[in-house]
KEBANU-233512 format. One line per field, with one value per atom (N, C-alpha, C): residue in one letter; atom name; x, y, z. Coordinates in nm, 3 decimals. Layout:
residuo = (A,...)
atomo = (CA,...)
xx = (X,...)
yy = (Y,...)
zz = (Z,...)
***
This chain:
residuo = (M,M,M,G,G,G,H,H,H,P,P,P,S,S,S,G,G,G,R,R,R,E,E,E,S,S,S,R,R,R,E,E,E,A,A,A,V,V,V,Q,Q,Q,S,S,S,E,E,E,L,L,L,P,P,P,P,P,P,G,G,G,Q,Q,Q,R,R,R,L,L,L,Q,Q,Q,K,K,K,G,G,G,W,W,W,P,P,P,V,V,V,T,T,T,H,H,H,Y,Y,Y,G,G,G,P,P,P,V,V,V,P,P,P,K,K,K,F,F,F,R,R,R,P,P,P,E,E,E,R,R,R,W,W,W,D,D,D,F,F,F,R,R,R,V,V,V,F,F,F,G,G,G,A,A,A,T,T,T,A,A,A,D,D,D,G,G,G,D,D,D,K,K,K,H,H,H,C,C,C,W,W,W,T,T,T,H,H,H,E,E,E,E,E,E,F,F,F,S,S,S,A,A,A,L,L,L,P,P,P,Y,Y,Y,S,S,S,T,T,T,V,V,V,M,M,M,A,A,A,D,D,D,L,L,L,H,H,H,C,C,C,V,V,V,T,T,T,K,K,K,F,F,F,S,S,S,M,M,M,L,L,L,G,G,G,A,A,A,E,E,E,W,W,W,G,G,G,G,G,G,V,V,V,R,R,R,A,A,A,M,M,M,T,T,T,I,I,I,L,L,L,E,E,E,L,L,L,A,A,A,P,P,P,P,P,P,A,A,A,P,P,P,H,H,H,V,V,V,T,T,T,H,H,H,V,V,V,M,M,M,V,V,V,W,W,W,A,A,A,E,E,E,Y,Y,Y,G,G,G,F,F,F,S,S,S,S,S,S,N,N,N,L,L,L,R,R,R,L,L,L,S,S,S,D,D,D,F,F,F,M,M,M,S,S,S,D,D,D,R,R,R,T,T,T,I,I,I,F,F,F,A,A,A,T,T,T,H,H,H,K,K,K,D,D,D,G,G,G,E,E,E,L,L,L,L,L,L,T,T,T,A,A,A,E,E,E,H,H,H,G,G,G,F,F,F,P,P,P,L,L,L,R,R,R,L,L,L,I,I,I,V,V,V,P,P,P,H,H,H,L,L,L,Y,Y,Y,A,A,A,W,W,W,K,K,K,G,G,G,P,P,P,K,K,K,W,W,W,V,V,V,R,R,R,G,G,G,V,V,V,E,E,E,Y,Y,Y,M,M,M,T,T,T,A,A,A,D,D,D,R,R,R,R,R,R,G,G,G,F,F,F,W,W,W,E,E,E,E,E,E,R,R,R,G,G,G,Y,Y,Y,H,H,H,N,N,N,I,I,I,G,G,G,D,D,D,P,P,P,W,W,W,R,R,R,E,E,E,Q,Q,Q,R,R,R,Y,Y,Y,S,S,S,Y,Y,Y,Q,Q,Q,E,E,E,E,E,E,P,P,P,G,G,G,D,D,D,G,G,G,P,P,P,E,E,E,L,L,L)
atomo = (N,CA,C,N,CA,C,N,CA,C,N,CA,C,N,CA,C,N,CA,C,N,CA,C,N,CA,C,N,CA,C,N,CA,C,N,CA,C,N,CA,C,N,CA,C,N,CA,C,N,CA,C,N,CA,C,N,CA,C,N,CA,C,N,CA,C,N,CA,C,N,CA,C,N,CA,C,N,CA,C,N,CA,C,N,CA,C,N,CA,C,N,CA,C,N,CA,C,N,CA,C,N,CA,C,N,CA,C,N,CA,C,N,CA,C,N,CA,C,N,CA,C,N,CA,C,N,CA,C,N,CA,C,N,CA,C,N,CA,C,N,CA,C,N,CA,C,N,CA,C,N,CA,C,N,CA,C,N,CA,C,N,CA,C,N,CA,C,N,CA,C,N,CA,C,N,CA,C,N,CA,C,N,CA,C,N,CA,C,N,CA,C,N,CA,C,N,CA,C,N,CA,C,N,CA,C,N,CA,C,N,CA,C,N,CA,C,N,CA,C,N,CA,C,N,CA,C,N,CA,C,N,CA,C,N,CA,C,N,CA,C,N,CA,C,N,CA,C,N,CA,C,N,CA,C,N,CA,C,N,CA,C,N,CA,C,N,CA,C,N,CA,C,N,CA,C,N,CA,C,N,CA,C,N,CA,C,N,CA,C,N,CA,C,N,CA,C,N,CA,C,N,CA,C,N,CA,C,N,CA,C,N,CA,C,N,CA,C,N,CA,C,N,CA,C,N,CA,C,N,CA,C,N,CA,C,N,CA,C,N,CA,C,N,CA,C,N,CA,C,N,CA,C,N,CA,C,N,CA,C,N,CA,C,N,CA,C,N,CA,C,N,CA,C,N,CA,C,N,CA,C,N,CA,C,N,CA,C,N,CA,C,N,CA,C,N,CA,C,N,CA,C,N,CA,C,N,CA,C,N,CA,C,N,CA,C,N,CA,C,N,CA,C,N,CA,C,N,CA,C,N,CA,C,N,CA,C,N,CA,C,N,CA,C,N,CA,C,N,CA,C,N,CA,C,N,CA,C,N,CA,C,N,CA,C,N,CA,C,N,CA,C,N,CA,C,N,CA,C,N,CA,C,N,CA,C,N,CA,C,N,CA,C,N,CA,C,N,CA,C,N,CA,C,N,CA,C,N,CA,C,N,CA,C,N,CA,C,N,CA,C,N,CA,C,N,CA,C,N,CA,C,N,CA,C,N,CA,C,N,CA,C,N,CA,C,N,CA,C,N,CA,C,N,CA,C,N,CA,C,N,CA,C,N,CA,C,N,CA,C,N,CA,C,N,CA,C,N,CA,C,N,CA,C,N,CA,C,N,CA,C,N,CA,C,N,CA,C,N,CA,C,N,CA,C,N,CA,C,N,CA,C,N,CA,C,N,CA,C,N,CA,C,N,CA,C,N,CA,C,N,CA,C,N,CA,C,N,CA,C,N,CA,C,N,CA,C,N,CA,C,N,CA,C,N,CA,C,N,CA,C,N,CA,C,N,CA,C,N,CA,C,N,CA,C,N,CA,C,N,CA,C,N,CA,C,N,CA,C,N,CA,C,N,CA,C,N,CA,C,N,CA,C,N,CA,C,N,CA,C,N,CA,C,N,CA,C,N,CA,C,N,CA,C,N,CA,C,N,CA,C,N,CA,C)
xx = (6.844,6.838,6.788,6.696,6.635,6.691,6.627,6.708,6.629,6.759,6.684,6.568,6.500,6.389,6.396,6.266,6.332,6.354,6.345,6.363,6.545,6.550,6.688,6.802,6.723,6.856,6.858,6.759,6.749,6.845,6.826,6.915,7.034,7.073,7.214,7.280,7.190,7.250,7.283,7.175,7.207,7.300,7.354,7.508,7.580,7.630,7.689,7.729,7.580,7.618,7.669,7.748,7.747,7.680,7.685,7.576,7.467,7.321,7.243,7.247,7.331,7.285,7.204,7.150,7.035,7.072,6.978,7.055,6.993,7.044,7.049,7.008,6.925,6.886,6.947,7.035,7.045,7.184,7.181,7.278,7.215,7.187,7.138,7.238,7.245,7.332,7.325,7.431,7.461,7.577,7.586,7.695,7.701,7.730,7.714,7.778,7.700,7.755,7.769,7.788,7.722,7.837,7.798,7.867,8.000,8.081,8.171,8.207,8.258,8.240,8.381,8.383,8.498,8.551,8.682,8.771,8.874,8.894,8.997,9.136,9.147,9.271,9.285,9.254,9.250,9.279,9.283,9.255,9.415,9.401,9.543,9.532,9.656,9.627,9.740,9.781,9.888,9.921,10.082,10.068,10.167,10.152,10.238,10.252,10.340,10.346,10.482,10.484,10.635,10.608,10.631,10.750,10.808,10.920,10.986,11.123,11.086,11.210,11.187,11.099,11.070,10.977,10.948,10.895,10.776,10.706,10.543,10.530,10.437,10.392,10.292,10.299,10.184,10.156,10.031,9.950,9.865,9.882,9.739,9.642,9.561,9.413,9.461,9.535,9.628,9.690,9.777,9.847,9.857,9.724,9.632,9.629,9.547,9.444,9.526,9.646,9.766,9.805,9.768,9.865,9.773,9.849,9.799,9.656,9.547,9.419,9.373,9.334,9.340,9.136,9.090,8.935,8.931,8.860,8.813,8.714,8.680,8.539,8.483,8.391,8.427,8.210,8.185,8.102,8.103,8.021,8.005,7.951,7.952,7.880,7.860,7.754,7.697,7.664,7.732,7.691,7.551,7.458,7.379,7.262,7.325,7.232,7.211,7.246,7.252,7.371,7.358,7.500,7.446,7.566,7.552,7.675,7.641,7.732,7.772,7.877,7.926,7.936,8.011,7.974,8.136,8.214,8.307,8.364,8.508,8.556,8.663,8.620,8.809,8.857,8.940,9.089,9.195,9.270,9.429,9.410,9.464,9.487,9.578,9.560,9.633,9.768,9.813,9.920,10.019,9.977,10.009,10.086,9.997,10.024,10.135,10.149,10.251,10.385,10.387,10.469,10.530,10.497,10.490,10.548,10.495,10.503,10.552,10.627,10.625,10.630,10.606,10.594,10.704,10.752,10.876,10.814,10.932,10.932,10.820,10.857,10.779,10.620,10.552,10.441,10.384,10.244,10.139,10.029,9.945,9.870,9.842,9.722,9.712,9.598,9.579,9.488,9.444,9.302,9.285,9.192,9.239,9.201,9.052,9.004,8.907,8.816,8.739,8.692,8.664,8.666,8.548,8.640,8.788,8.848,8.826,8.729,8.669,8.756,8.820,8.885,8.867,8.955,8.936,9.029,9.068,9.142,9.181,9.288,9.271,9.420,9.440,9.528,9.617,9.754,9.826,9.841,9.732,9.782,9.592,9.541,9.422,9.423,9.500,9.524,9.598,9.680,9.777,9.692,9.605,9.537,9.516,9.471,9.524,9.373,9.283,9.146,9.104,9.204,9.200,9.217,9.080,9.139,9.074,9.137,9.101,9.018,8.867,8.758,8.750,8.735,8.690,8.599,8.556,8.445,8.387,8.234,8.164,8.106,8.155,8.087,8.113,8.245,8.261,8.224,8.150,8.092,8.171,8.169,8.283,8.146,8.230,8.131,8.082,7.931,7.898,7.906,7.935,7.999,7.915,7.764,7.705,7.759,7.834,7.872,8.084,8.062,8.246,8.320,8.244,8.383,8.429,8.555,8.646,8.699,8.667,8.806,8.726,8.675,8.669,8.766,8.754,8.832,8.700,8.770,8.722,8.799,8.708,8.811,8.715,8.655,8.593,8.602,8.680,8.649,8.667,8.592,8.552,8.407,8.339,8.226,8.254,8.200,8.211,8.225,8.201,8.244,8.394,8.476,8.573,8.712,8.589,8.666,8.600,8.636,8.547,8.522,8.388,8.425,8.513,8.540,8.593,8.719,8.784,8.962,9.056,9.129,9.260,9.348,9.388,9.501,9.541,9.645,9.699,9.775,9.801,9.850,9.963,10.069,10.141,10.118,10.129,10.082,10.205,10.269,10.310,10.278,10.129,10.042,9.927,9.815,9.640,9.578,9.516,9.440,9.345,9.215,9.023,9.020,8.973,8.898,8.779,8.726,8.613,8.482,8.399,8.333,8.374,8.504,8.549,8.541,8.564,8.581,8.384,8.313,8.180,8.102,8.217,8.115,8.076,8.172,8.157,8.293,8.312,8.411,8.537,8.656,8.780,8.830,8.784,8.813,8.690,8.632,8.500,8.508,8.479,8.505,8.322,8.294,8.170,8.123,8.234,8.207,8.162,8.230,8.219,8.179,8.073,7.962,8.039,8.148,8.212,8.179,8.060,7.942,8.034,7.979,8.003,8.152,8.183,8.306,8.288,8.180,8.143,8.146,8.162,8.227,8.392,8.439,8.565,8.621,8.702,8.813,8.945,9.017,9.127,9.258,9.326,9.394,9.359,9.203,9.107,9.130,9.192,9.138,9.279,9.344,9.461,9.432,9.562,9.608,9.573,9.517,9.490,9.607)
yy = (12.016,12.100,12.024,12.107,12.018,11.947,11.862,11.861,11.908,11.931,12.017,11.975,12.123,12.016,11.980,11.935,11.873,11.934,12.101,12.175,12.227,12.267,12.258,12.195,12.045,11.881,11.946,11.936,11.983,12.077,12.230,12.317,12.271,12.204,12.210,12.065,12.017,11.923,11.967,12.067,12.153,12.269,12.303,12.387,12.258,12.165,12.073,12.036,12.100,12.042,12.149,12.126,12.241,12.303,12.384,12.438,12.420,12.444,12.373,12.211,12.132,11.956,12.000,11.867,11.805,11.658,11.609,11.561,11.437,11.331,11.147,11.081,11.027,10.890,10.753,10.655,10.589,10.595,10.584,10.558,10.549,10.637,10.579,10.515,10.481,10.422,10.508,10.570,10.649,10.622,10.603,10.530,10.579,10.550,10.610,10.454,10.382,10.253,10.169,10.029,9.885,9.900,9.738,9.788,9.621,9.648,9.585,9.371,9.285,9.205,9.161,9.172,9.184,9.005,8.984,8.888,8.896,8.822,8.893,8.812,8.724,8.649,8.731,8.809,8.915,9.077,9.075,9.247,9.277,9.414,9.446,9.649,9.669,9.779,9.851,10.040,9.989,10.153,10.153,10.348,10.355,10.459,10.457,10.590,10.634,10.746,10.860,10.942,11.050,10.944,10.826,10.772,10.802,10.870,10.872,10.800,10.646,10.541,10.527,10.584,10.580,10.439,10.387,10.208,10.224,10.151,10.088,9.991,10.061,9.959,9.901,9.763,9.703,9.577,9.572,9.489,9.419,9.281,9.162,9.212,9.154,9.181,9.116,9.044,8.971,9.080,9.101,9.196,9.346,9.406,9.523,9.524,9.393,9.349,9.362,9.305,9.318,9.426,9.522,9.708,9.732,9.837,9.879,9.919,9.832,9.917,10.019,10.165,10.257,10.288,10.366,10.389,10.537,10.608,10.815,10.805,10.863,10.913,11.067,11.032,11.122,11.165,11.258,11.278,11.267,11.215,11.222,11.297,11.370,11.504,11.430,11.449,11.416,11.536,11.559,11.662,11.712,11.586,11.568,11.605,11.668,11.748,11.684,11.538,11.443,11.475,11.449,11.416,11.332,11.248,11.150,11.225,11.193,11.237,11.114,11.141,11.038,10.956,10.868,10.772,10.684,10.595,10.532,10.443,10.500,10.408,10.375,10.237,10.137,10.121,10.116,10.090,10.131,10.130,10.180,10.388,10.432,10.573,10.589,10.740,10.715,10.745,10.807,10.838,10.733,10.636,10.447,10.415,10.468,10.440,10.523,10.693,10.757,10.715,10.665,10.602,10.500,10.430,10.303,10.313,10.393,10.447,10.587,10.615,10.817,10.851,10.971,11.055,11.134,11.155,11.207,11.359,11.480,11.589,11.684,11.677,11.751,11.741,11.662,11.558,11.647,11.679,11.807,11.820,11.672,11.627,11.478,11.428,11.241,11.243,11.120,11.072,10.941,10.952,10.861,10.726,10.598,10.536,10.374,10.415,10.304,10.204,10.120,10.001,10.083,10.009,10.085,10.240,10.203,10.369,10.486,10.423,10.584,10.615,10.790,10.842,10.976,11.032,11.138,11.215,11.361,11.392,11.500,11.485,11.521,11.608,11.733,11.795,11.688,11.676,11.617,11.644,11.798,11.827,11.744,11.774,11.710,11.538,11.511,11.333,11.347,11.416,11.371,11.414,11.434,11.433,11.351,11.373,11.224,11.137,11.251,11.173,11.092,11.123,11.061,10.890,10.842,10.693,10.572,10.481,10.402,10.314,10.290,10.216,10.123,9.969,9.854,9.852,9.938,9.903,10.010,10.019,10.151,10.070,10.166,10.104,9.996,9.926,9.788,9.672,9.740,9.614,9.626,9.509,9.530,9.663,9.700,9.751,9.660,9.675,9.632,9.659,9.597,9.584,9.748,9.733,9.846,9.999,9.938,10.113,10.104,10.005,10.017,9.869,9.872,9.694,9.665,9.611,9.602,9.700,9.825,9.950,10.062,10.168,10.375,10.396,10.525,10.622,10.723,10.748,10.876,10.977,11.085,11.263,11.328,11.325,11.384,11.546,11.609,11.744,11.779,11.687,11.735,11.655,11.649,11.600,11.460,11.398,11.222,11.180,11.286,11.183,11.212,11.289,11.298,11.178,11.102,10.950,10.858,10.808,10.714,10.545,10.458,10.372,10.235,10.123,10.049,10.086,10.132,10.228,10.086,10.119,9.979,10.083,10.212,10.264,10.427,10.455,10.581,10.652,10.750,10.765,10.906,10.943,11.089,11.144,11.244,11.354,11.507,11.561,11.657,11.790,11.743,11.864,11.813,11.933,11.878,11.833,11.752,11.642,11.632,11.707,11.651,11.491,11.477,11.297,11.307,11.186,11.188,11.249,11.290,11.421,11.528,11.616,11.662,11.722,11.626,11.689,11.671,11.650,11.688,11.763,11.865,11.987,12.028,11.903,11.949,12.015,12.076,12.138,12.067,12.161,12.044,12.012,12.112,12.098,12.054,12.119,11.997,12.010,12.156,12.157,12.200,12.094,12.110,12.262,12.321,12.458,12.568,12.500,12.661,12.619,12.554,12.501,12.452,12.426,12.402,12.300,12.352,12.168,12.153,12.260,12.292,12.358,12.369,12.410,12.539,12.581,12.737,12.840,12.755,12.827,12.845,12.816,12.786,12.938,12.964,13.084,13.050,13.143,13.100,13.090,12.966,12.816,12.728,12.690,12.619,12.492,12.532,12.392,12.411,12.277,12.272,12.388,12.462,12.543,12.505,12.596,12.548,12.536)
zz = (8.689,8.570,8.438,8.409,8.296,8.174,8.131,7.992,7.875,7.743,7.671,7.547,7.539,7.462,7.338,7.276,7.148,7.022,7.058,6.916,6.994,7.079,7.147,7.150,7.126,7.040,6.899,6.839,6.645,6.659,6.746,6.708,6.676,6.804,6.849,6.740,6.687,6.567,6.492,6.438,6.278,6.322,6.464,6.450,6.429,6.422,6.385,6.235,6.138,6.014,5.905,5.812,5.732,5.648,5.567,5.569,5.452,5.403,5.324,5.352,5.484,5.431,5.593,5.589,5.683,5.754,5.819,5.942,5.847,5.872,5.840,5.915,5.909,5.973,5.875,5.889,5.869,5.700,5.628,5.534,5.434,5.340,5.208,5.107,4.995,4.908,4.795,4.813,4.648,4.605,4.485,4.398,4.262,4.216,4.025,3.975,3.867,3.788,3.903,3.851,3.937,4.043,4.174,4.253,4.236,4.206,4.168,4.248,4.156,4.292,4.354,4.455,4.526,4.495,4.472,4.427,4.533,4.644,4.717,4.674,4.594,4.514,4.417,4.365,4.226,4.270,4.452,4.443,4.517,4.475,4.532,4.529,4.601,4.616,4.601,4.492,4.498,4.526,4.532,4.546,4.395,4.342,4.196,4.159,4.069,4.028,4.115,4.151,4.220,4.346,4.367,4.486,4.491,4.657,4.712,4.620,4.606,4.613,4.427,4.366,4.202,4.168,4.285,4.281,4.265,4.227,4.259,4.381,4.492,4.613,4.581,4.611,4.597,4.737,4.729,4.866,4.823,4.860,4.815,4.934,4.930,5.040,5.132,5.162,5.291,5.349,5.257,5.343,5.378,5.286,5.328,5.446,5.485,5.587,5.733,5.694,5.834,5.876,5.791,5.841,5.933,6.046,6.138,6.133,6.221,6.195,6.274,6.255,6.367,6.329,6.411,6.420,6.391,6.401,6.371,6.360,6.433,6.488,6.397,6.281,6.191,6.116,6.086,6.037,5.876,5.792,5.703,5.616,5.493,5.440,5.273,5.200,5.117,5.040,4.916,4.862,4.818,4.809,4.785,4.920,5.013,5.128,5.234,5.257,5.336,5.466,5.580,5.673,5.749,5.788,5.904,6.017,6.121,6.239,6.310,6.404,6.461,6.450,6.314,6.288,6.294,6.351,6.400,6.236,6.173,6.043,6.128,6.076,6.097,5.965,6.000,5.903,5.926,5.758,5.787,5.740,5.846,5.830,5.699,5.650,5.488,5.545,5.650,5.725,5.682,5.734,5.754,5.568,5.510,5.345,5.351,5.353,5.346,5.405,5.492,5.574,5.507,5.501,5.402,5.288,5.168,5.051,5.039,5.077,5.126,4.957,4.919,4.817,4.759,4.655,4.616,4.741,4.728,4.764,4.710,4.582,4.511,4.469,4.546,4.520,4.573,4.534,4.562,4.569,4.522,4.535,4.522,4.499,4.514,4.368,4.348,4.321,4.324,4.414,4.466,4.291,4.308,4.192,4.289,4.167,4.241,4.141,4.134,4.104,3.940,3.799,3.690,3.668,3.695,3.653,3.707,3.831,3.913,3.928,3.992,4.064,4.120,4.191,4.298,4.325,4.279,4.325,4.462,4.558,4.655,4.661,4.714,4.765,4.886,4.861,4.930,5.083,5.135,5.266,5.325,5.194,5.256,5.297,5.177,5.208,5.367,5.395,5.508,5.621,5.643,5.772,5.827,5.973,6.064,6.089,6.029,5.999,5.881,5.771,5.629,5.672,5.630,5.634,5.597,5.484,5.400,5.490,5.518,5.583,5.549,5.607,5.604,5.680,5.784,5.917,5.932,5.932,6.025,6.130,6.253,6.376,6.400,6.365,6.427,6.310,6.192,6.103,5.993,5.914,5.794,5.689,5.594,5.546,5.411,5.396,5.300,5.138,5.036,4.924,4.848,4.905,4.855,4.909,5.033,5.052,5.085,4.962,4.924,4.958,5.015,5.070,4.916,4.937,5.098,5.132,5.047,5.112,5.048,5.145,5.086,5.163,5.119,5.198,5.219,5.341,5.423,5.438,5.346,5.396,5.502,5.598,5.670,5.679,5.661,5.621,5.472,5.367,5.212,5.226,5.073,5.116,5.068,5.076,5.045,4.922,4.830,4.698,4.664,4.769,4.773,4.784,4.867,4.928,4.802,4.742,4.657,4.741,4.695,4.731,4.634,4.678,4.600,4.604,4.626,4.635,4.623,4.489,4.462,4.462,4.483,4.468,4.473,4.500,4.464,4.427,4.353,4.240,4.301,4.358,4.390,4.288,4.214,4.119,4.203,4.072,4.092,4.055,3.996,3.963,3.988,4.003,4.002,3.899,3.907,3.778,3.837,3.759,3.798,3.756,3.847,3.878,3.829,3.835,3.757,3.792,3.923,3.879,3.911,3.931,3.926,3.774,3.719,3.516,3.501,3.564,3.593,3.649,3.627,3.695,3.884,3.931,4.113,4.118,4.275,4.261,4.275,4.259,4.286,4.397,4.496,4.650,4.726,4.733,4.780,4.922,4.984,5.126,5.187,5.275,5.297,5.383,5.443,5.530,5.469,5.346,5.260,5.158,5.143,5.045,4.908,4.894,4.724,4.704,4.627,4.551,4.395,4.331,4.180,4.086,4.026,3.992,3.936,3.926,3.904,3.987,4.128,4.234,4.248,4.193,4.200,4.224,4.288,4.246,4.199,4.163,4.132,4.238,4.201,4.263,4.305,4.293,4.367,4.264,4.136,4.053,3.962,3.890,3.813,3.678,3.699,3.608,3.424,3.400,3.262,3.138)
***
């Protein structure tokens, strides 16, 4: 049996890409604003808002690093139209955080907070995916500062902007609220397979009630 031709290989890869995306070799650095300086003695990770027990939960960097480590094989789809396929992301699954600091029963959304007040909102169902992970590593190596060290969120089934770099905490919410890019014209959900790039594409129910 012969090997697939170069054209067939390209077509097979293209079939794995969401509409409008192109395969990227390497990992471009894309972010808004400066790269924050990491100070481990000052770093913490917080879960707050509508928690089940009403309390705020907090981990130091040492404590967070000691949480159960998992890996997820997942693609990364950037809204700027490049996609990386088949990366291994290592870190702490979002489900681990949900188990350690459960949300109240009426929570519907989360806001993921990062350095400099950057934020991204997610439906709780997206955050609860078993493939959503707070990544510390990519392909077995620590993330670089430019790519989000010490912590970035990976939500494989949504565009990459929904998973911020330099994450510092999660707010449980009982109603939806737009995050940083969502307030600036990006789609409130961000499903790459439905090509939900911009807010003008939103349908009733996609965004917060006005």
